[in-house]
C-alpha positions in Angstrom: 0.0 0.0 0.0 2.9 2.3 0.7 4.1 2.0 -2.9 0.6 2.9 -4.2 0.4 6.0 -2.0 3.9 7.1 -2.9 3.0 6.8 -6.6 -0.2 8.9 -6.1 1.8 11.5 -4.3 4.4 11.6 -7.1 1.6 11.7 -9.7 -0.2 14.6 -8.1 3.0 16.5 -7.5 4.1 16.0 -11.1 0.6 16.9 -12.3 0.6 20.2 -10.3 4.2 21.1 -11.4 3.8 20.3 -15.1 0.3 21.8 -15.2 1.5 25.0 -13.6 4.5 25.3 -15.8 2.4 24.5 -18.9 -0.3 27.0 -18.0 2.4 29.7 -17.4 4.4 28.9 -20.6 1.5 28.7 -23.1 0.7 32.4 -23.3 4.5 33.1 -23.8 4.7 30.8 -26.8 1.4 30.5 -28.7 -1.1 32.9 -30.3 -4.1 30.7 -29.4 -3.1 30.9 -25.7 -6.4 32.3 -24.4 -8.5 29.5 -26.0 -6.1 26.8 -25.1 -5.1 27.9 -21.6 -8.6 27.6 -20.1 -8.6 23.8 -21.0 -5.2 23.0 -19.6 -6.2 22.8 -16.0 -8.9 20.3 -16.7 -6.5 18.4 -19.0 -4.0 17.9 -16.2 -6.7 16.9 -13.7 -8.0 14.4 -16.2 -4.6 12.9 -16.9 -3.7 12.7 -13.2 -6.9 10.8 -12.4 -6.7 8.6 -15.5 -3.2 7.5 -14.8 -3.7 7.2 -11.1 -6.7 5.0 -11.4 -5.0 2.9 -14.0 -1.9 2.4 -11.8 -4.2 1.6 -8.8 -5.8 -1.2 -10.9 -2.3 -2.4 -12.0 -1.2 -2.5 -8.3 -4.4 -4.4 -7.4 -3.7 -7.0 -10.1 -0.1 -7.2 -9.0 -1.2 -8.0 -5.4 -3.9 -10.5 -6.4 -2.6 -12.1 -9.7 1.1 -11.3 -10.0 1.5 -13.1 -13.4 -1.1 -11.0 -15.0 0.3 -7.6 -14.2 2.0 -7.0 -17.5 -1.2 -7.9 -19.4 -3.2 -5.5 -17.1 -0.7 -2.7 -18.0 -1.1 -3.3 -21.7 -4.9 -3.6 -21.5 -5.2 -0.4 -19.4 -2.8 1.5 -21.7 -5.0 0.7 -24.7 -8.2 1.6 -22.7 -6.7 4.9 -21.6 -5.7 5.7 -25.2 -9.3 5.0 -26.4 -10.8 7.1 -23.6 -8.4 9.9 -24.4 -9.4 9.9 -28.1 -13.0 10.1 -27.0 -12.1 13.1 -24.8 -10.2 14.8 -27.6 -12.9 14.3 -30.2 -15.2 17.1 -29.1 -12.3 19.6 -29.0 -11.3 18.6 -32.5 -14.8 18.9 -33.8 -15.5 22.4 -32.2 -13.3 24.2 -34.7 -12.4 27.1 -32.5 -9.0 25.7 -31.5 -6.4 24.5 -34.0 -6.5 20.7 -33.9 -2.7 20.4 -34.0 -2.3 22.6 -30.9 -4.9 20.6 -28.9 -3.4 17.3 -29.9 0.1 18.4 -29.1 -0.8 19.9 -25.8 -2.7 16.8 -24.8 -0.4 14.1 -26.1 2.9 15.4 -24.7 1.7 15.4 -21.0 -0.1 12.1 -21.8 3.2 10.4 -22.8 5.0 11.9 -19.8 2.4 10.4 -17.5 2.6 7.1 -19.4 6.4 7.0 -19.0 6.0 7.6 -15.3 3.4 4.8 -15.1 5.6 2.5 -17.2 8.6 3.1 -14.9 6.5 2.5 -11.7 5.0 -0.7 -13.2 8.5 -1.9 -14.2 9.8 -1.3 -10.7 6.8 -3.1 -9.3 7.4 -6.1 -11.5 11.2 -6.3 -11.2 12.0 -5.4 -7.6 9.0 -6.4 -5.5 7.1 -9.5 -5.0 3.7 -9.2 -3.4 3.3 -10.5 0.2 1.1 -13.5 0.1 -1.1 -14.1 3.1 -2.2 -17.7 3.5 
């Protein structure tokens, strides 16, 4: 449980730090900053919750069915990608924002969070064995 709580703490800290930096940096760089900036806070909350819930499910599978943890990671990664495409679709259809900017500002943090989750899952699989209570 300690590993799960430390991952959530790291995830929330990273989400706050990256989100704050991203919200601060966007008006400095892009012309569509006003339109895009109002969506960035929700984007980081969504990504933090999505990856946190996914890792919690991976951790649960690791505790209960150790051999299936890798499969759970792959299945949840695919599910997260499908959910993310569903979340992005209305923004792309609205037409007020440039589609490239929305996709870029969504996918870069998505892959940063995915790499964090991948590293945590790898550490979980390679360094720890779940305590079996019989």
